[in-house]
N, C-alpha and C positions, 0 to 999 in steps of 0.2 A: 712757184715754178718760174724760172727765169728765161729758158730758151725752149724752142720747139723740141730739142733733144731730150727733154724731161718727160715726154709723153710716149704712150703706146696706143695703138689702135688695132682693131681686128681687120685682117685682110678678108677679101671676099670668100676665101676658102676656109675661113674660121681660124687660121693661125694668127698668132700675135706678131705685130710689126712694131719693133722699137724704133722710134724716130732717131735715136742715137746712131742707128745704122746709117743715117744720112748725114752724119757730121762732115762738114767741109763741102757739102753740096748746096746748091741754090734750089729752093723749093717753090713751086707754084701750087698752092693748095686751093682746090675748087670744090664747092658743093654742087653736085650735078643732079640731073634728072633726065630720064629717058623719054618722057612725053611732054616736053616743054618747047615753047617757041624758040628757046635758045639752045636746044639740044644739038643743032648742027655745029655749035661751037666745039663739040668733041673733035671734029675734023681739024680745026685750028689748034686745039690743044695738043693733039697728036703731032701735028706739023711742028709746033714749037719743041716738043719733046725730041722728035727725030733730028731737028736742026741743031739743038743745043745739048743733047744728053752727053756727048763726048766731052763737052766743056764743063760739065758738072750740073746741068739742070735736071731736076726730077719733078715731073708733074704728078700730083697725087689727087685723085678724085675721091670724093666722099658722097655717094648717093644719099639723097634726102627726099622724103615724101611729105614734108611739112607744107609745101606750097602748092595748093590746088591738087593735092594727091597725084602729082605728076611722076612719081616713081613707085608705083604700087607693087611691082614684082619682087620676087625673092632675089637674094644676092646672086644666085646662079643665073636667073633670068636676065638680070641687069647686066652682069658680066658678059653673057652671050650676046645680048643686044649691042653693047658697046663694041665688042670685037667684030661682030658680023657687019654692022652698019657703018662703023667708023674706023675699023682697024686699030682700036685702042690697044696699045701695048704698055702704056705707063701704068704704074700701080693704082689699083682701085681698091678702096677699103670697103668694109661691110657698111650697109646702110646705117645712117645715124640721124639724130636730131641735131639741128644747129642753133636752135633757139629754145627758150623755156627751161624748166627745171631739169629736164632730161637731156639737155644739150651735151654733146660730147665735150669732155674737158679741153680738147684741142681748140674747139670753136669758142668756148668760153674765154680761153687765153688769147686767141687771135683777136676776138672782139675787144678784149681789154687793151690790147696793144694798139689796135687801129680801129677806132670807132667809125661809124658811118656818117654820112652827111647830116641826116636829120635824127638818126637814132643809132645806137651802137648795135642793135639787133640786125640780123641779116634779113633783108627785105624779100629776096627771091633767089631762085636757082642761079647758079653760075656766078656767084660772088667769088672773087679771086683774091688771094693773099700771096704776096711775093715775100719770101723769107730768104735772107742772105746766108752766106756760108758760115756765119757765126751763130745761126739759129735765131736771129732777130727779125721781126716783121719790118719790112721796108715800106710797103705800100699795100693799099687795098683798092680793088677795082670793082666797079658796079657790074651787075649782070649784063648790061648793054655794051660794056667794053669788050670788043672782039679781041681774041687772043693775039692776033696780028698787031693790034694797036699797042701792045706792051712789049714788043720786041726790043725797042731801044732801052727800056728800063731793065729788061733781063740782061741785055748785053753789058750795060753799065755795072750791074751787080756782079755778073760773072767775071768781069775784068777788074772789079774793085775800084772803079773810077767814079 
């Protein structure tokens, strides 16, 4: 598979989401968790989405319970938590694994495209991948990188400069 558009994922409501629906959009794909020290990043991710969605940015959250069991709830519980506490309106997919044999194919592909500093695996919640409007991974950001810190990169990718 050569672009993000070759993949599908399950939405929180159980419906299928073809990433080809996002052709021409810039994506920020994030593995999330509701009970993590980085959970307040939902606020920054929503702010990015609100600021840039008219220009073509789509933030896509993938809840994951692989790190310290920090997202143990059901998809419905996770969705309600994100909406109630952080006003999340960007697309949230169903809970997935991001590492190991059962890792979602999107995350296998993302890690193949942009490995991490010491390992290609994802080390923790809120690892972020910036994907350009051609479906190619531009950059990968550590969990400690706050959403606000990648604004300039997003603007660059949105404007194609």
